[in-house]
N, CA, C and O atoms as CSV, one atom per row, in Angstrom:
chain,resi,resn,atom,element,x,y,z
A,1,MET,N,N,270.883,-72.222,103.251
A,1,MET,CA,C,271.002,-70.913,102.662
A,1,MET,C,C,271.515,-69.967,103.722
A,1,MET,O,O,271.017,-69.950,104.848
A,2,GLY,N,N,272.495,-69.193,103.367
A,2,GLY,CA,C,273.032,-68.198,104.278
A,2,GLY,C,C,272.130,-66.978,104.363
A,2,GLY,O,O,271.595,-66.526,103.350
A,3,ASP,N,N,271.961,-66.449,105.557
A,3,ASP,CA,C,271.113,-65.272,105.745
A,3,ASP,C,C,271.594,-64.064,104.946
A,3,ASP,O,O,270.799,-63.189,104.606
A,4,GLN,N,N,272.890,-64.012,104.645
A,4,GLN,CA,C,273.421,-62.885,103.896
A,4,GLN,C,C,273.565,-63.186,102.399
A,4,GLN,O,O,274.149,-62.386,101.667
A,5,ASP,N,N,273.048,-64.313,101.941
A,5,ASP,CA,C,273.090,-64.659,100.525
A,5,ASP,C,C,272.244,-63.656,99.740
A,5,ASP,O,O,271.126,-63.342,100.146
A,6,GLU,N,N,272.761,-63.158,98.636
A,6,GLU,CA,C,272.026,-62.153,97.863
A,6,GLU,C,C,270.749,-62.713,97.233
A,6,GLU,O,O,269.869,-61.944,96.847
A,7,MET,N,N,270.637,-64.018,97.124
A,7,MET,CA,C,269.443,-64.645,96.548
A,7,MET,C,C,268.444,-65.099,97.623
A,7,MET,O,O,267.472,-65.782,97.302
A,8,LYS,N,N,268.666,-64.733,98.884
A,8,LYS,CA,C,267.798,-65.196,99.961
A,8,LYS,C,C,266.334,-64.793,99.767
A,8,LYS,O,O,265.462,-65.640,99.956
A,9,PRO,N,N,266.018,-63.556,99.402
A,9,PRO,CA,C,264.597,-63.222,99.227
A,9,PRO,C,C,263.900,-64.107,98.183
A,9,PRO,O,O,262.762,-64.532,98.382
A,10,GLU,N,N,264.591,-64.377,97.078
A,10,GLU,CA,C,264.013,-65.230,96.046
A,10,GLU,C,C,263.874,-66.680,96.531
A,10,GLU,O,O,262.885,-67.351,96.235
A,11,SER,N,N,264.874,-67.148,97.275
A,11,SER,CA,C,264.818,-68.506,97.821
A,11,SER,C,C,263.710,-68.639,98.854
A,11,SER,O,O,263.017,-69.656,98.888
A,12,ASP,N,N,263.536,-67.629,99.694
A,12,ASP,CA,C,262.443,-67.633,100.670
A,12,ASP,C,C,261.095,-67.723,99.959
A,12,ASP,O,O,260.228,-68.507,100.344
A,13,ALA,N,N,260.934,-66.910,98.919
A,13,ALA,CA,C,259.671,-66.899,98.180
A,13,ALA,C,C,259.425,-68.232,97.480
A,13,ALA,O,O,258.293,-68.715,97.456
A,14,PHE,N,N,260.460,-68.825,96.918
A,14,PHE,CA,C,260.318,-70.106,96.224
A,14,PHE,C,C,259.949,-71.218,97.206
A,14,PHE,O,O,259.089,-72.047,96.907
A,15,ALA,N,N,260.585,-71.241,98.363
A,15,ALA,CA,C,260.270,-72.246,99.382
A,15,ALA,C,C,258.821,-72.093,99.847
A,15,ALA,O,O,258.118,-73.088,100.023
A,16,ALA,N,N,258.377,-70.863,100.044
A,16,ALA,CA,C,256.989,-70.624,100.447
A,16,ALA,C,C,256.024,-71.077,99.357
A,16,ALA,O,O,254.978,-71.654,99.654
A,17,TYR,N,N,256.365,-70.821,98.110
A,17,TYR,CA,C,255.530,-71.256,96.982
A,17,TYR,C,C,255.414,-72.779,96.949
A,17,TYR,O,O,254.317,-73.317,96.794
A,18,LEU,N,N,256.537,-73.469,97.094
A,18,LEU,CA,C,256.513,-74.932,97.081
A,18,LEU,C,C,255.668,-75.484,98.224
A,18,LEU,O,O,254.886,-76.414,98.031
A,19,ASN,N,N,255.826,-74.912,99.405
A,19,ASN,CA,C,255.079,-75.384,100.576
A,19,ASN,C,C,253.606,-74.989,100.527
A,19,ASN,O,O,252.727,-75.836,100.686
A,20,ASN,N,N,253.342,-73.719,100.309
A,20,ASN,CA,C,251.987,-73.195,100.464
A,20,ASN,C,C,251.109,-73.336,99.225
A,20,ASN,O,O,249.927,-73.662,99.333
A,21,ARG,N,N,251.672,-73.096,98.078
A,21,ARG,CA,C,250.869,-73.139,96.856
A,21,ARG,C,C,250.806,-74.527,96.240
A,21,ARG,O,O,249.760,-74.942,95.739
A,22,LEU,N,N,251.931,-75.250,96.276
A,22,LEU,CA,C,251.960,-76.577,95.672
A,22,LEU,C,C,251.742,-77.691,96.689
A,22,LEU,O,O,251.531,-78.844,96.313
A,23,GLY,N,N,251.791,-77.350,97.972
A,23,GLY,CA,C,251.563,-78.332,99.016
A,23,GLY,C,C,252.675,-79.359,99.165
A,23,GLY,O,O,252.448,-80.457,99.671
A,24,LEU,N,N,253.878,-79.001,98.723
A,24,LEU,CA,C,255.017,-79.907,98.856
A,24,LEU,C,C,255.651,-79.738,100.226
A,24,LEU,O,O,255.693,-78.634,100.769
A,25,ASN,N,N,256.132,-80.814,100.771
A,25,ASN,CA,C,256.805,-80.770,102.069
A,25,ASN,C,C,258.303,-80.644,101.824
A,25,ASN,O,O,259.012,-81.645,101.721
A,26,VAL,N,N,258.776,-79.408,101.731
A,26,VAL,CA,C,260.198,-79.184,101.473
A,26,VAL,C,C,260.906,-78.766,102.755
A,26,VAL,O,O,260.316,-78.132,103.630
A,27,THR,N,N,262.158,-79.126,102.848
A,27,THR,CA,C,262.989,-78.694,103.964
A,27,THR,C,C,263.776,-77.479,103.506
A,27,THR,O,O,264.513,-77.544,102.521
A,28,TYR,N,N,263.622,-76.381,104.214
A,28,TYR,CA,C,264.324,-75.138,103.879
A,28,TYR,C,C,264.696,-74.468,105.183
A,28,TYR,O,O,263.833,-74.153,106.003
A,29,GLN,N,N,265.968,-74.254,105.366
A,29,GLN,CA,C,266.401,-73.547,106.565
A,29,GLN,C,C,267.546,-72.627,106.218
A,29,GLN,O,O,268.274,-72.852,105.251
A,30,THR,N,N,267.695,-71.601,107.007
A,30,THR,CA,C,268.772,-70.648,106.798
A,30,THR,C,C,269.693,-70.655,108.009
A,30,THR,O,O,269.314,-71.048,109.113
A,31,GLU,N,N,270.893,-70.213,107.762
A,31,GLU,CA,C,271.927,-70.120,108.794
A,31,GLU,C,C,272.666,-68.803,108.579
A,31,GLU,O,O,272.631,-68.247,107.481
A,32,PRO,N,N,273.322,-68.308,109.596
A,32,PRO,CA,C,274.138,-67.110,109.392
A,32,PRO,C,C,275.228,-67.369,108.353
A,32,PRO,O,O,275.851,-68.431,108.353
A,33,GLY,N,N,275.451,-66.421,107.490
A,33,GLY,CA,C,276.512,-66.531,106.497
A,33,GLY,C,C,276.048,-66.131,105.114
A,33,GLY,O,O,274.877,-65.824,104.894
A,34,GLY,N,N,276.987,-66.141,104.190
A,34,GLY,CA,C,276.699,-65.788,102.810
A,34,GLY,C,C,276.707,-67.024,101.940
A,34,GLY,O,O,276.439,-68.132,102.405
A,35,HIS,N,N,277.019,-66.823,100.670
A,35,HIS,CA,C,277.113,-67.938,99.727
A,35,HIS,C,C,278.583,-68.067,99.341
A,35,HIS,O,O,278.998,-67.692,98.245
A,36,ASP,N,N,279.351,-68.608,100.279
A,36,ASP,CA,C,280.786,-68.731,100.063
A,36,ASP,C,C,281.276,-70.023,100.713
A,36,ASP,O,O,280.508,-70.722,101.373
A,37,TRP,N,N,282.553,-70.333,100.523
A,37,TRP,CA,C,283.075,-71.589,101.046
A,37,TRP,C,C,283.103,-71.645,102.565
A,37,TRP,O,O,283.017,-72.734,103.132
A,38,LEU,N,N,283.220,-70.516,103.238
A,38,LEU,CA,C,283.162,-70.529,104.702
A,38,LEU,C,C,281.803,-71.042,105.174
A,38,LEU,O,O,281.720,-71.827,106.119
A,39,TYR,N,N,280.753,-70.598,104.516
A,39,TYR,CA,C,279.409,-71.069,104.846
A,39,TYR,C,C,279.275,-72.558,104.535
A,39,TYR,O,O,278.799,-73.327,105.370
A,40,TRP,N,N,279.693,-72.966,103.337
A,40,TRP,CA,C,279.528,-74.370,102.924
A,40,TRP,C,C,280.375,-75.316,103.762
A,40,TRP,O,O,279.943,-76.437,104.034
A,41,GLN,N,N,281.557,-74.904,104.175
A,41,GLN,CA,C,282.375,-75.753,105.053
A,41,GLN,C,C,281.651,-76.022,106.363
A,41,GLN,O,O,281.772,-77.103,106.940
A,42,LYS,N,N,280.904,-75.042,106.824
A,42,LYS,CA,C,280.184,-75.195,108.081
A,42,LYS,C,C,278.942,-76.074,107.912
A,42,LYS,O,O,278.671,-76.922,108.762
A,43,ILE,N,N,278.191,-75.886,106.837
A,43,ILE,CA,C,276.884,-76.512,106.699
A,43,ILE,C,C,276.907,-77.845,105.939
A,43,ILE,O,O,276.004,-78.662,106.119
A,44,LEU,N,N,277.910,-78.077,105.101
A,44,LEU,CA,C,277.937,-79.263,104.255
A,44,LEU,C,C,277.874,-80.590,105.027
A,44,LEU,O,O,277.157,-81.490,104.589
A,45,PRO,N,N,278.575,-80.757,106.138
A,45,PRO,CA,C,278.430,-82.029,106.866
A,45,PRO,C,C,276.981,-82.314,107.291
A,45,PRO,O,O,276.525,-83.455,107.212
A,46,ASP,N,N,276.264,-81.284,107.739
A,46,ASP,CA,C,274.864,-81.474,108.117
A,46,ASP,C,C,273.994,-81.799,106.909
A,46,ASP,O,O,273.096,-82.637,106.999
A,47,VAL,N,N,274.251,-81.148,105.791
A,47,VAL,CA,C,273.481,-81.412,104.572
A,47,VAL,C,C,273.710,-82.856,104.109
A,47,VAL,O,O,272.758,-83.552,103.758
A,48,LEU,N,N,274.947,-83.299,104.109
A,48,LEU,CA,C,275.246,-84.668,103.683
A,48,LEU,C,C,274.631,-85.700,104.629
A,48,LEU,O,O,274.133,-86.734,104.184
A,49,THR,N,N,274.666,-85.421,105.923
A,49,THR,CA,C,274.025,-86.318,106.889
A,49,THR,C,C,272.528,-86.385,106.635
A,49,THR,O,O,271.946,-87.470,106.658
A,50,TRP,N,N,271.903,-85.251,106.394
A,50,TRP,CA,C,270.463,-85.210,106.094
A,50,TRP,C,C,270.155,-85.998,104.824
A,50,TRP,O,O,269.214,-86.792,104.797
A,51,LEU,N,N,270.942,-85.782,103.772
A,51,LEU,CA,C,270.710,-86.504,102.515
A,51,LEU,C,C,270.860,-88.007,102.700
A,51,LEU,O,O,270.066,-88.777,102.158
A,52,LEU,N,N,271.852,-88.430,103.446
A,52,LEU,CA,C,272.056,-89.850,103.686
A,52,LEU,C,C,270.882,-90.433,104.476
A,52,LEU,O,O,270.420,-91.534,104.175
A,53,HIS,N,N,270.407,-89.712,105.468
A,53,HIS,CA,C,269.264,-90.163,106.250
A,53,HIS,C,C,268.022,-90.308,105.364
A,53,HIS,O,O,267.305,-91.304,105.463
A,54,VAL,N,N,267.768,-89.334,104.515
A,54,VAL,CA,C,266.617,-89.398,103.613
A,54,VAL,C,C,266.766,-90.585,102.678
A,54,VAL,O,O,265.798,-91.306,102.438
A,55,ARG,N,N,267.936,-90.794,102.157
A,55,ARG,CA,C,268.171,-91.902,101.223
A,55,ARG,C,C,267.981,-93.249,101.908
A,55,ARG,O,O,267.374,-94.156,101.338
A,56,LEU,N,N,268.486,-93.382,103.102
A,56,LEU,CA,C,268.357,-94.660,103.819
A,56,LEU,C,C,266.926,-94.892,104.301
A,56,LEU,O,O,266.497,-96.039,104.422
A,57,SER,N,N,266.191,-93.836,104.574
A,57,SER,CA,C,264.850,-94.004,105.120
A,57,SER,C,C,263.839,-94.440,104.057
A,57,SER,O,O,262.736,-94.864,104.401
A,58,ASP,N,N,264.196,-94.342,102.766
A,58,ASP,CA,C,263.227,-94.742,101.752
A,58,ASP,C,C,263.262,-96.245,101.490
A,58,ASP,O,O,262.477,-96.746,100.685
A,59,GLY,N,N,264.163,-96.973,102.157
A,59,GLY,CA,C,264.185,-98.417,102.071
A,59,GLY,C,C,264.889,-98.974,100.851
A,59,GLY,O,O,264.986,-100.193,100.710
A,60,LYS,N,N,265.379,-98.134,99.976
A,60,LYS,CA,C,266.071,-98.594,98.772
A,60,LYS,C,C,267.569,-98.722,99.061
A,60,LYS,O,O,268.134,-97.930,99.815
A,61,PRO,N,N,268.199,-99.720,98.460
A,61,PRO,CA,C,269.652,-99.837,98.670
A,61,PRO,C,C,270.396,-98.687,98.016
A,61,PRO,O,O,269.933,-98.110,97.032
A,62,LEU,N,N,271.549,-98.363,98.570
A,62,LEU,CA,C,272.376,-97.283,97.993
A,62,LEU,C,C,273.025,-97.723,96.714
A,62,LEU,O,O,273.753,-96.949,96.093
């Protein structure tokens, strides 16, 4: 999530709700930027790497 995203306050609150109220272990991090392609071009490789790591770590074949 970009720090300048107009939905950041709602996303922050939702992540806190999932973690604190529901006890779910969610990954939520913010980076400088908005909600545009410049932000996604920067962050998408890291997101895809994270998703692949999570998928491979569960022991199931792709």
